C-alpha angles and dihedrals in degrees: 000000000000091000091053092051092049091050090048091051089052086067089076098064089036090055092050091047094050091045091050094048093048100038093136092056099046097088095047092047099054094108091051092050088054090049090050091050094050093045091047092052092048093048090046091055093045094046093047091052091049093045096243094142097169089061090050091057092045094050089045089057091049090046093054094047092048092046092053091048091050092049093047092048088068094051107098094199092052097049096044110108116248102221 
């Protein structure tokens, strides 16, 4: 269980890295981040009820990455192009 928690915590730096690499697409992808978050939560609930724990961890990872991208898409300093 410790390995799963460590891998889930690695979603935080992964989310920041992906958001930094795709800064120009964060604003246009807000609706898709919201869709990813809702679908992830629904799949987490369904998988937890059906005892498919590996899917719960995977969707948790996706949820964290999408949540960080959604939060960073509203940060004006983050989404401004660095030319």
